Backbone bond lengths (Angstrom), bond angles and torsions (degrees), N, CA, C in turn:
res aa  C-N    CA-C-N  psi(-1)  N-CA   C-N-CA  omega(-1)  CA-C   N-CA-C  phi
1 Q - - - 1.444 - - 1.530 110.32 -
2 V 1.323 115.44 134.02 1.458 122.79 177.50 1.515 108.63 -123.81
3 Q 1.318 115.44 138.80 1.454 120.93 178.12 1.521 109.81 -128.62
4 L 1.321 116.61 132.01 1.453 122.65 174.76 1.519 107.83 -109.31
5 V 1.322 116.66 126.03 1.457 121.63 -176.14 1.517 109.74 -123.14
6 E 1.338 116.20 119.49 1.453 121.93 178.18 1.526 110.47 -90.51
7 S 1.321 115.74 152.59 1.454 121.48 175.78 1.522 109.15 -152.71
8 G 1.328 116.37 164.32 1.452 121.25 175.00 1.514 115.65 100.85
9 G 1.318 118.08 -0.73 1.445 120.42 179.08 1.511 111.97 -77.99
10 G 1.331 115.06 -178.97 1.447 120.10 179.21 1.503 112.34 149.44
11 L 1.312 115.26 -160.18 1.460 123.42 -178.72 1.517 110.14 -102.57
12 V 1.325 115.94 133.17 1.452 121.30 179.43 1.521 109.04 -144.62
13 Q 1.319 116.45 150.51 1.456 120.94 178.16 1.523 111.38 -79.56
14 P 1.332 117.38 154.61 1.461 119.42 175.72 1.522 111.35 -53.13
15 G 1.326 115.61 137.19 1.450 121.26 -176.53 1.507 113.87 89.97
16 G 1.314 117.35 -9.80 1.446 121.93 -179.29 1.511 112.87 -82.75
17 S 1.330 115.04 -174.67 1.458 121.48 -176.13 1.518 111.40 -134.16
18 L 1.314 115.38 151.06 1.453 123.75 172.23 1.511 108.49 -143.00
19 R 1.318 115.74 153.88 1.451 121.03 175.13 1.515 109.17 -125.83
20 L 1.318 115.93 116.59 1.448 122.05 177.95 1.522 110.33 -92.15
21 S 1.322 115.19 145.24 1.452 121.70 175.76 1.517 109.21 -128.64
22 C 1.305 116.19 149.30 1.455 121.63 175.54 1.514 108.35 -142.75
23 A 1.313 116.04 119.45 1.456 121.93 -178.33 1.522 110.61 -114.70
24 A 1.313 115.56 134.49 1.457 121.95 176.68 1.516 109.87 -96.51
25 S 1.313 116.08 137.37 1.453 120.94 179.49 1.516 110.03 -143.66
26 G 1.319 115.73 166.96 1.447 121.07 178.62 1.512 111.46 116.40
27 S 1.307 115.79 -128.69 1.452 121.69 -178.58 1.520 111.59 -65.53
28 M 1.305 115.93 158.97 1.454 120.94 174.17 1.520 108.84 -70.13
29 F 1.319 115.92 141.62 1.453 120.00 -174.93 1.516 111.37 -158.42
30 S 1.324 115.01 165.07 1.454 122.92 172.61 1.515 108.25 -113.28
31 I 1.327 116.66 139.47 1.455 122.12 -177.83 1.517 109.80 -120.02
32 N 1.306 116.10 131.10 1.456 121.27 176.19 1.525 111.08 -99.82
33 T 1.319 115.96 -58.50 1.456 121.37 -176.13 1.519 110.89 -119.97
34 M 1.319 116.01 136.80 1.451 123.05 171.55 1.521 107.93 -118.74
35 G 1.321 115.77 148.14 1.446 117.35 -179.11 1.509 113.68 -160.58
36 W 1.325 113.67 171.69 1.448 122.21 176.83 1.520 109.73 -126.64
37 Y 1.317 116.00 135.43 1.446 124.16 173.06 1.516 108.16 -123.84
38 R 1.312 116.29 165.07 1.453 119.46 176.54 1.514 110.07 -144.90
39 Q 1.323 115.04 155.66 1.450 121.13 -179.34 1.519 109.53 -143.82
40 A 1.317 115.42 119.59 1.448 121.99 175.54 1.526 109.08 -93.62
41 P 1.333 118.09 156.92 1.464 120.85 -179.54 1.528 112.09 -54.69
42 G 1.315 116.37 130.05 1.449 121.32 178.71 1.505 115.40 77.66
43 K 1.322 117.48 3.56 1.454 121.31 -178.72 1.523 111.06 -119.90
44 Q 1.318 115.09 159.75 1.454 121.76 178.78 1.526 110.46 -76.75
45 R 1.312 115.72 147.23 1.452 120.06 175.80 1.526 109.56 -62.35
46 E 1.326 116.64 135.07 1.447 120.97 -176.09 1.522 111.46 -130.10
47 L 1.317 114.52 153.42 1.459 121.42 177.29 1.522 110.52 -69.34
48 V 1.324 116.04 137.18 1.459 122.19 172.73 1.528 109.87 -105.98
49 A 1.324 116.53 -54.93 1.455 121.19 -178.09 1.520 109.94 -163.01
50 T 1.327 115.79 152.15 1.458 121.32 174.46 1.520 109.57 -135.87
51 I 1.321 115.20 156.10 1.455 121.48 175.16 1.523 107.66 -138.52
52 T 1.322 115.80 124.18 1.450 122.33 -172.48 1.520 110.56 -118.57
53 S 1.306 115.73 134.43 1.462 121.14 178.33 1.516 110.40 -77.17
54 V 1.330 116.18 130.27 1.453 123.21 174.95 1.521 107.89 -131.89
55 S 1.334 116.07 167.02 1.458 119.78 -175.38 1.521 113.06 -60.63
56 S 1.318 116.84 -31.19 1.455 121.38 -177.96 1.519 113.76 -92.10
57 G 1.329 117.09 -2.03 1.451 120.40 -178.44 1.511 111.38 146.23
58 Y 1.329 116.09 -128.44 1.454 121.31 -178.93 1.516 111.30 -131.60
59 N 1.320 115.49 143.25 1.454 122.16 171.89 1.520 108.86 -108.48
60 T 1.315 116.42 138.72 1.450 121.25 179.10 1.519 110.49 -124.38
61 N 1.328 115.62 153.93 1.446 120.41 171.46 1.517 109.09 -146.97
62 Y 1.333 115.21 153.68 1.456 121.32 -173.84 1.513 111.01 -136.08
63 A 1.315 115.03 150.10 1.445 119.72 168.94 1.524 109.30 -65.16
64 D 1.325 116.49 146.19 1.457 120.14 -178.92 1.525 112.14 -56.84
65 S 1.313 116.77 -32.79 1.451 121.10 -175.89 1.527 113.85 -69.08
66 V 1.340 117.57 -16.48 1.458 120.02 -177.29 1.521 113.16 -118.42
67 K 1.317 117.92 -3.21 1.458 120.80 -179.75 1.520 110.93 -58.35
68 G 1.323 115.35 134.68 1.452 120.95 -178.98 1.507 114.35 85.60
69 R 1.327 117.52 -11.45 1.461 121.56 -179.25 1.530 112.76 -115.69
70 F 1.329 116.50 -36.51 1.461 121.48 -177.79 1.525 110.07 -107.68
71 T 1.323 116.34 148.23 1.448 122.23 176.27 1.521 109.73 -134.16
72 I 1.323 116.32 125.68 1.453 120.76 177.55 1.525 108.96 -100.29
73 S 1.322 116.36 142.28 1.450 121.79 177.76 1.521 109.10 -148.64
74 R 1.319 116.49 170.57 1.457 119.59 -179.13 1.516 110.91 -147.26
75 D 1.316 115.10 154.29 1.449 123.56 174.01 1.518 105.70 -122.46
76 S 1.315 116.37 101.73 1.459 120.75 -174.11 1.525 112.28 -63.39
77 A 1.338 117.03 -38.30 1.455 120.74 -179.27 1.519 111.34 -62.81
78 K 1.317 117.36 -35.95 1.457 122.55 179.95 1.521 112.86 -92.19
79 K 1.325 116.99 -1.71 1.463 121.72 -178.23 1.527 110.09 52.31
80 T 1.312 115.06 48.60 1.454 121.76 -173.35 1.524 110.96 -130.84
81 V 1.323 115.47 140.47 1.455 122.21 174.51 1.521 108.39 -118.81
82 Y 1.333 115.87 143.58 1.449 122.00 -177.65 1.520 110.39 -122.30
83 L 1.307 115.02 155.43 1.456 121.11 172.64 1.519 108.10 -136.32
84 Q 1.321 116.13 106.45 1.456 121.70 175.40 1.516 108.18 -86.01
85 M 1.318 116.74 120.81 1.453 122.48 -175.98 1.523 108.97 -116.26
86 N 1.314 115.88 115.13 1.455 122.51 178.88 1.517 110.29 -116.40
87 S 1.316 115.80 163.17 1.464 121.98 178.77 1.523 111.39 49.80
88 L 1.306 115.51 48.26 1.464 120.83 -174.95 1.523 111.85 -65.43
89 K 1.321 114.74 144.31 1.452 123.61 -179.88 1.527 110.01 -119.04
90 P 1.331 117.64 157.21 1.469 119.32 176.39 1.526 113.05 -55.24
91 D 1.329 117.64 -32.31 1.462 121.18 179.19 1.521 112.89 -67.91
92 D 1.320 117.79 -12.63 1.458 121.27 175.63 1.526 112.16 -79.31
93 T 1.313 117.43 -8.75 1.459 121.45 179.74 1.526 110.25 -61.29
94 A 1.319 116.24 123.89 1.458 121.63 -177.55 1.518 109.23 -177.75
95 V 1.320 115.35 172.14 1.451 121.23 166.46 1.517 107.16 -89.38
96 Y 1.309 116.38 125.90 1.450 121.90 -178.40 1.522 110.29 -100.80
97 F 1.318 115.63 131.36 1.454 122.51 -177.09 1.522 110.87 -115.98
98 C 1.301 115.32 133.13 1.454 122.07 173.25 1.527 109.41 -85.68
99 Q 1.320 116.22 140.00 1.457 121.46 176.79 1.519 110.20 -132.50
100 M 1.315 116.06 140.04 1.448 121.09 174.39 1.523 109.95 -136.48
101 F 1.315 115.72 135.27 1.451 122.68 175.65 1.513 106.62 -97.62
102 M 1.326 116.77 111.10 1.443 119.91 -171.59 1.522 113.24 -143.22
103 R 1.314 113.60 164.33 1.450 122.06 176.67 1.517 108.52 -126.51
104 L 1.314 116.96 123.32 1.448 121.37 177.42 1.521 109.65 -74.57
105 Y 1.330 115.81 139.35 1.456 119.85 176.09 1.522 109.72 -60.28
106 G 1.321 115.63 134.17 1.455 120.84 -176.02 1.508 112.70 96.16
107 S 1.325 117.09 -6.29 1.450 122.59 178.16 1.523 109.60 -121.70
108 A 1.325 115.74 144.45 1.458 120.47 178.00 1.525 112.13 -92.65
109 D 1.317 117.37 -3.79 1.456 122.46 -174.08 1.523 112.36 -97.16
110 W 1.330 115.03 133.56 1.455 121.72 170.43 1.518 108.00 -93.73
111 K 1.337 116.30 136.90 1.449 121.79 -178.77 1.523 111.20 -139.92
112 Y 1.326 114.84 157.97 1.454 121.04 172.70 1.527 109.58 -89.77
113 Y 1.327 114.82 134.23 1.453 121.43 176.53 1.518 108.98 -120.94
114 W 1.320 115.31 147.37 1.463 121.98 -175.62 1.519 111.66 -126.15
115 G 1.322 115.27 144.93 1.442 120.67 168.72 1.516 110.22 -79.27
116 Q 1.319 116.90 173.93 1.452 121.10 -177.63 1.527 113.09 -79.45
117 G 1.309 117.35 -14.66 1.446 121.89 179.65 1.513 112.22 99.89
118 I 1.322 115.78 148.80 1.458 121.48 178.92 1.523 108.84 -139.38
119 Q 1.323 116.04 138.06 1.455 121.67 -174.63 1.520 111.49 -79.81
120 V 1.326 115.32 133.58 1.458 123.07 170.06 1.516 107.27 -123.39
121 T 1.320 116.47 121.64 1.453 121.63 -179.40 1.521 109.47 -122.30
122 V 1.319 116.18 124.06 1.456 122.28 179.22 1.522 107.38 -113.31
123 S 1.305 115.94 110.11 1.458 120.67 -175.10 1.517 110.12 -156.93
124 S 1.328 115.23 148.21 1.453 120.74 175.35 1.517 111.27 -90.41
């Protein structure tokens, strides 16, 4: 069993900042890609950012809507992914979901795992 738990969400004014965290716990596992998605009411879940482990370090990518404002990072030892969100806008309001592509030890299958989601509200 693997559990992903997000934290750090809440209410913030436009122009403010929040830092989301997502930690994986439970069974032993290997992680390739960590990422953040978000879903606003009535809208489809969309990619925010991903960070992928490579031999030379990490590769990151961002949705155009958050480039220059959000930064994704990870702590491999803590099995944790972060999302630093600056210059927040009302359009950033959504439930943010952590995702990790991982393989549990003892299994040959790689699967996507999701957190339960955490609310981020940007409003004056």
